[in-house]
C-alpha positions as CSV (number, residue, x, y, z in Angstrom):
1,M,-25.9,-3.3,12.9
2,A,-22.2,-2.8,12.0
3,N,-20.1,-5.5,10.6
4,K,-16.6,-6.5,11.8
5,L,-13.6,-5.5,9.8
6,I,-10.7,-8.0,9.2
7,L,-7.5,-6.5,7.7
8,A,-5.7,-9.1,5.6
9,S,-2.3,-7.4,6.0
10,S,0.5,-7.3,8.5
11,S,1.4,-3.8,7.4
12,P,1.9,-1.6,10.5
13,R,1.1,1.5,8.3
14,R,-2.3,0.1,7.2
15,Q,-3.1,-0.8,10.8
16,A,-2.1,2.7,11.9
17,L,-4.3,4.4,9.2
18,L,-7.4,2.3,10.3
19,K,-6.7,3.3,13.9
20,Q,-6.2,6.9,12.9
21,V,-9.8,7.1,11.5
22,N,-11.3,5.0,14.4
23,L,-12.0,1.9,12.4
24,P,-11.8,-1.1,14.8
25,H,-10.4,-4.1,13.1
26,Q,-8.7,-7.5,13.6
27,V,-5.7,-8.6,11.7
28,T,-5.6,-12.0,9.8
29,V,-2.5,-12.1,7.6
30,S,-3.0,-13.7,4.2
31,S,-0.7,-16.6,3.5
32,L,-0.6,-15.9,-0.3
33,D,2.8,-16.4,-2.0
34,E,3.0,-13.1,-3.7
35,T,5.9,-14.2,-6.0
36,L,3.3,-16.3,-7.9
37,V,1.8,-13.0,-9.3
38,T,4.2,-12.0,-12.2
39,N,2.0,-9.4,-13.9
40,K,4.2,-6.5,-15.2
41,D,1.4,-3.9,-15.4
42,P,1.5,-2.1,-12.0
43,L,-2.3,-1.3,-12.0
44,E,-3.2,-4.9,-12.9
45,K,-0.6,-6.4,-10.5
46,V,-1.9,-4.5,-7.4
47,K,-5.5,-5.3,-8.3
48,Q,-4.7,-9.0,-8.7
49,L,-2.6,-9.1,-5.5
50,A,-5.2,-7.3,-3.4
51,T,-7.9,-9.7,-4.7
52,L,-5.9,-12.8,-4.1
53,K,-4.9,-11.7,-0.6
54,G,-8.5,-10.9,0.3
55,R,-9.8,-14.2,-1.1
56,N,-7.0,-16.1,0.8
57,V,-8.5,-15.0,4.2
58,P,-11.7,-17.0,4.9
59,I,-14.9,-15.3,6.1
60,K,-15.7,-17.2,9.3
61,H,-18.9,-15.4,10.3
62,A,-21.6,-13.6,8.3
63,D,-20.8,-10.3,9.9
64,E,-17.1,-10.2,8.8
65,V,-15.8,-7.9,6.1
66,I,-12.3,-8.6,4.6
67,L,-10.0,-5.6,3.6
68,S,-6.9,-6.4,1.7
69,A,-4.4,-4.1,-0.2
70,D,-1.2,-4.1,-2.1
71,T,1.1,-1.2,-3.1
72,V,3.8,-0.8,-5.7
73,V,5.9,2.0,-7.1
74,S,6.1,2.3,-10.9
75,F,8.9,4.1,-12.7
76,Q,9.2,4.0,-16.5
77,Q,7.1,0.9,-16.7
78,N,9.3,-0.9,-14.0
79,I,7.6,-2.0,-10.8
80,F,9.6,-1.2,-7.6
81,E,8.4,-3.4,-4.8
82,K,10.2,-3.7,-1.4
83,P,14.0,-3.7,-1.9
84,K,15.6,-7.0,-0.8
85,N,19.0,-5.4,0.1
86,S,21.0,-2.2,0.3
87,E,22.1,-2.5,-3.3
88,E,18.6,-2.8,-4.6
89,A,17.4,0.1,-2.3
90,K,20.2,2.4,-3.6
91,K,19.4,1.5,-7.2
92,M,15.7,2.4,-6.7
93,I,16.4,5.7,-4.9
94,T,19.0,6.7,-7.5
95,S,16.5,5.9,-10.3
96,L,13.8,8.0,-8.6
97,S,16.1,11.0,-8.0
98,G,14.8,14.1,-9.8
99,E,12.1,12.1,-11.5
100,E,8.3,11.5,-11.3
101,H,6.9,8.1,-10.5
102,E,3.5,6.6,-9.8
103,V,2.3,4.8,-6.7
104,Y,-0.5,2.3,-7.1
105,T,-2.5,0.7,-4.3
106,G,-5.0,-2.0,-5.1
107,V,-7.8,-2.6,-2.6
108,M,-10.3,-5.3,-2.2
109,I,-13.2,-5.3,0.2
110,R,-15.4,-8.4,0.5
111,S,-18.2,-9.9,2.5
112,S,-20.0,-13.2,2.1
113,E,-22.4,-11.3,-0.2
114,K,-20.3,-9.0,-2.4
115,E,-16.9,-7.6,-3.2
116,V,-15.4,-4.4,-4.5
117,V,-11.9,-4.0,-6.0
118,F,-10.4,-0.6,-6.9
119,V,-7.0,1.0,-7.6
120,E,-5.8,4.4,-6.6
121,Q,-2.9,6.1,-8.3
122,T,-0.7,9.0,-6.9
123,K,2.1,10.7,-8.8
124,V,5.2,11.6,-6.8
125,K,8.2,13.7,-7.9
126,F,11.5,13.5,-6.1
127,W,14.0,16.3,-5.7
128,P,17.3,15.7,-7.4
129,L,19.4,13.8,-4.8
130,S,23.1,13.9,-4.3
131,E,25.1,10.7,-3.9
132,D,25.8,11.8,-0.3
133,E,22.1,12.1,0.4
134,I,21.4,8.6,-1.0
135,N,24.4,7.1,0.8
136,W,23.2,8.7,4.1
137,Y,19.7,7.2,3.6
138,I,20.4,3.6,2.5
139,P,21.8,2.4,5.9
140,T,18.7,3.6,7.8
141,T,15.9,1.1,8.3
142,D,13.5,3.2,6.2
143,P,14.0,1.7,2.7
144,Y,13.5,-2.0,3.5
145,D,9.9,-2.7,4.1
146,K,8.4,-0.1,1.7
147,A,7.6,-0.3,-2.0
148,G,10.1,1.9,-3.9
149,G,12.5,1.9,-1.0
150,Y,11.2,4.9,0.7
151,G,8.5,5.9,3.3
152,I,6.8,9.2,2.6
153,Q,5.5,9.1,6.2
154,S,9.0,8.8,7.6
155,I,12.6,9.8,6.6
156,G,11.8,9.4,2.9
157,A,9.6,12.5,3.1
158,I,12.6,14.7,2.6
159,F,13.0,13.4,-1.0
160,V,9.5,14.4,-2.1
161,K,9.3,17.6,-4.0
162,Q,5.7,17.3,-5.3
163,M,2.7,15.0,-5.2
164,V,-0.5,14.8,-7.1
165,G,-3.2,12.5,-5.6
166,D,-3.9,10.8,-2.3
167,Y,-1.0,11.1,0.2
168,Y,-2.3,8.1,2.2
169,N,-2.2,6.0,-1.0
170,V,1.5,6.4,-1.0
171,V,1.6,5.4,2.7
172,G,-0.2,2.2,1.6
173,L,-3.9,2.6,1.9
174,P,-6.2,5.3,0.4
175,I,-8.0,5.6,3.6
176,S,-10.6,8.3,2.6
177,R,-11.9,6.1,-0.3
178,V,-11.7,3.0,1.8
179,V,-13.9,4.5,4.5
180,R,-16.4,5.5,1.9
181,E,-16.5,2.1,0.2
182,L,-16.8,0.4,3.6
183,K,-20.1,2.1,4.2
184,A,-21.8,-0.2,1.7
185,F,-20.5,-3.1,3.8
186,S,-21.9,-1.6,7.0
187,V,-18.5,-0.9,8.5
188,F,-18.1,2.5,10.0
189,P,-15.6,4.5,12.0
190,V,-16.4,4.6,15.8
191,V,-17.3,8.0,17.1
């Protein structure tokens, strides 16, 4: 018998990825204050945030499985989360221009009986960007709800020269690995 998946995230991209692979789910947003996690190591930070978000959502029935995630961009040991304003977005995109950075997504899956936590890393290299390209991009809505100030699945895709790793990890959820891990929790895509 299949269990019910609860996504502990309001991210429309994570919801779309689950829908893309026919994983029925409900959304219960974690109320965790993410500013309390001040870890400077990107791998450890996403692991810690995903775990805390997932534990913040209660399991109400024995057949529920909680899925939580957190994504950050890391460039030269600096964590780029979602930019707060246009100045911060411009600084991030300017820094990433012509450079390689890493995208980390921490994922936690838990039931009343067990939990699994893992982190996926993807390397992304940007084309060198002109000031005109950056100035054109910043006023769009694209930078402001995405780690690193860009969306690889939207307008920000034009900045990406090369990528090594899971594309969907950069979107915000390494969906292929998530589906494989969910099998152990009796959560399966619907045919």
